[in-house]
N, C-alpha and C positions, 0 to 999 in steps of 0.2 A: 425218753424220746427215741423214737425209731427213725432211722434215716431211710429214705427211699432210695432204692438202688436204681441207678440210671445207667443204661448201657451206653457204650461208645456211640452207637448209631443214633440213639435218641439225643445224646448231647450234640452231635453234629447237626442233626435235624433242627434242634432248638436254636443253635447258633446260626444256622443257615437261614431259618425263618426270620430271625431278628434282623439279619443283614440284608435280606432280600435276594439271596443267591441260592442256587440249587445245591443239594448235598454232593452230587457228583462233581460239580465244579470245585467245591471246597476240598474234596478229597484229591482231585487232580492237582490243585495248588499245593497241597501238603506233600504229595508224592514228588512233584517237581522241585520243591524246596529241599526235600531230603536228598534227592539226586544231585542237586547243585552243591549242597554242603558236602556230600560224599566225594564228588569229583573235583572240588576246588583245590585241595592240597596236591593231588597228583598232577593236576594241570599246571599248577605253579611250579612244581619241581621239574616238570618237563621243560617249561620255558627257561628256567634257571640253567638247566643242564645244556640246553641249546645255546644259550649265551656263553657258557663256559667252553663248549666245543668250538664255537666261532672264535673266541679269544685265543684258544690253543692253536687253532688252525692258522690264525694270523701270526702267532708267535713262531710256528714252524716255518712259515714263509719267510719271516724276517731272519730266522736262523739260517735258512737256505741261502739267502742273499749274502749274509755275512760269511758263510762258508765259501761261496764262490769268490768273494773278494779276497779271502785269506788264501785260497788256492792261486788266484792271479798274482798276489804278492809273493807267494812262494815260488812261482815260476819266474818272476822278476829277479828274485834273489839267487836263482840257479844260473843266471847269466853273469859271467865273469866281468863284463864291462860295467854292469850295473853295480856289482860289489865294489869295483874300483872307484866308481863315481861316488858311491855312498861313503867309502872310506876317506876319500879326499874331502868331501863336504862335511861329514859329521866328526871325523876323528883327525882331520887335518894331516892325513898321510900324504907323502910325496913319493914318487917313483925314484929309483936310484939315478943320480945325476941331476936331479932337479933341486932347486932351492925354494924354500918357502919363507915368505916374509909375513909376519903378523904385526900389524900396526896397532899400538895401544894408545888410548887417551884421546881419540878423535871423537868429537860429539857429532852425532848424525843430524843433518839438516832436514827439516820437514819441507817437502815439496808441496806448496800450496796449490799448484796447478792441477795435480792429480787427486788431491784430498777432497772428499765430499763432505766430511763431517768437521765440526769445529775442533780445534786442538784441545787436548786435555791439559788442564792447569796442573803443573807439577809442583808448584810451590804452595802447598796448603799450609795454613797457619796451624801450628801444633799447640796442644794444651787447651783447646776449645772443644765444646761438644760437637758431636758428629753433624748435627743439623746446621750448625754454624759453618762447618766446612763445606757442606753441600751448597748452602747459600753463597758462600765465597766462590765456589767453583762455578755456579751459575752466573754470578755477576761478572766474573773475570773472563767469560767466554768472549765477550765483545771487545775486551781490552787487549791490546797487543799490536802486532803488525797488521797494517791495513793492506788489503789486496787491491791492485790497480784496476 
């Protein structure tokens, strides 16, 4: 059996005749398809890199803001009055000749007039699953001191 050699042009013409389109249009579609397949990965990489650049630029802006805040805090710490105030507040330091009184054992009262959220239940039942504790917390919100 001898096979008949068919050229590429003849195969395109045969396919085009069957489909009812011209050979030039078929070749144009094939060329456009090859160009699209060739350009798709570089285009995708371009857009991925643009997104990375945008994310890094946002990160740089965020770091600049943090740097400005840190510089402002450093300036505050260079002020001797601010250092004294922080030492009094954080470390409970006193100046010579002053007396400091620390009162222990006083429970703080919750001021209901300034509070916008419901108070948190501090007496959770122990030894029960976490979801039971959540339910207990939810049901105990309405229980307690009533506001006038």
